[in-house]
N, C-alpha and C positions, 0 to 999 in steps of 0.2 A: 504493498500499500503506501509507502513510505517512497517506494522508487517512482510508482506512479504520478503522485503527487511531484518530484522535486522533475520528470519527467515534463508536468503538464504546464509546471512555473517555468522551466525551460524555455520549452515552444512558446509561449508567450513571452518573453523575453525576449529570447529571437527573431520570431514574429516584430514583436513594437519598435525595434531596435531601427528594422527595414524600411518601416513605417512616419513618416515626419508625426503622423496624429493615431491614437488608437481610443475607438472608444466600445464600451458594451451597455446592453440597456434590454430595458423589454420594448417588445411591441404587442398590438391588441387593436384586434377592430373586426369590420361587420366584409362578411361574403353576401356577391348576389353570385348565384354561377346554375347554369343552364347548360346543356346540351346541343353540339352543332356538327352538322354535318348526320349519314344516314339519313333510316325515314322518321324517326323515332317524333312524336307530336308530345311537346311538354313544354313548360313555363318555369321560368325564374324560380329559384329556392334559396328564402335567406337564411345564413349559417353565421359564423366566426371564424376568426384565427388568431392564435396566441402564441408565445414565443420569445425566442433572444433577438439581438443583430449583436455581431463583432462585423467593427466600418473600420477600416485601415486606410487613411489621409496618405497621397502621395503629392503631396505642395497642396494648393489653397482649392484647386479645382477639379481633381483626380480623388477619386475614393473604391474601393472596393470591399462589398457590403455581402459576408453569405451571413445567412439566418436558420432557421431551425425553427421552423413554425405547426401546428399543431391543427388542423385545418378541417371545419368539414361544408363537405360540395355536395353537389347534387342537382336534382330538376325533380318539376313535379309535371309528372309524365300522365300524360294523358293512353289509358288503355282502355278502348273498345266507350268512350262517352264517362265516367268515370278514371279522375287527378289521384291518383298515389303518389306519397312522397318519396324518393330513389336517392336514399340518403345515405352516403359515402365518407369514413372522416381517413385523414391521409395525414402523416407526421411529412413536410415540403421541406425542399430545402433550396431556395432560392437565391445563387450567386447574384449581387448586382453588379453592374459597374455602373457608378454615379459623377454626373458630373454638375459639379453647382459652381451659382453668381456670389458674386461678392456681396449682393445683399439675400442669400439663403438660399435662395431658390434654388433645382435639380431637376433634371432629368436621368432616368437610369433605363438599364436594361440589361436580358441575361438570361442564363438559362434558368430551368426548377426540373427538380426530379423529385417524384411524391410517392409517398412509402406508405399503401394501404395499410391503417390498422383495426379499419371495422368496417362494416355496411350492414345497413336496415333495408332492406328490397321485402315489400310486403308480399311479392307477388312468389313461395316459396317453390313455383317448377322453372326457377331459372337459376340455376346451377351457374357458380362462377360468371356474377354480372357485370362487378370489378376487376382486374389485373392488379396483379401486387406492388407492381411500379406503371407511374403514369409520367410521361415526359413533357415538358410543357416548356416557353418561352413566355420573358415577359417582359415589360416595357410601361414605366409608368411619372407621374410627374408630383411635384410635392411643396414641402418649403422644411428648414430645419431652424432653428433657432442658434444662435450664438456660443446660449448651455447646451442644446443639445435635446431640447427639446422637439417635435414637430407633427407633421402631420402631413399624410400620401394618398395618392388614390393611383395604381396598379392595374394591369390589365392580365390575367393569366392565360395564355392559348395552346389547350391541349394541343400535342405534336402525337403523340401514342395513341391509339382507339383505348378507350375504356375498359371495353371486354372481351371477353371473348369463348360467346356462347350463341346456339344456333335454336333455330325459331321460335315460337313465343311472335310470331308475325312483326318480329323489328328485327330491323337489318345491325349489329353489335358495329359497322364500323358511323360509329361516334365518339366527338373528343368530350372532354373537359374545357369549359368558359366561364373564367371566376372575375370580379370587379371584384376590387379590394378595398377597402378605405381602412383606413390605420392613423391611428395613435402611437408613437414611440418618441423611449429617452434615450439617445446615444451618448451616455457618461464619459466623459470625456477622463480616460485614464494618462495619455499623454500627449500632448500638445508639440 
């Protein structure tokens, strides 16, 4: 255990030595998700995301921000005139490249990997509705104050199919589509 703690402290020390600034902190917000593509008929479903961020700043403009978030996604799927909530929970790992102005406004983009943790699908005749891995691309805008408090809006576009199932009159060739509105606090540790 001591070796693991030492390795973690050493890793953070080395990483922060290369970065001109280093911040960590919490992030939480609202998800509005749906499915795109395929022939699935669905409406948006409201969920949430919660987790943490690490921000490595290189100069005053560019930073790299990996995140780990628990995210609830899905859609209200129309099945023969009845709408049911198809909810899937993921642990998502976005890695965002951020470009910030002197005024604190930023744009960001990057890849995201999502790892399914659970699914709540009302139709028990569909096996393997959601794959274990969901790949996506994300982009967003926001504002971060000088003390690290921030607000942002991000769109996450699925690149991989949500599921691998057959039958049920649904083509499984649909992808996740998520709009996220977030509050975060990137607490500066190294400036």
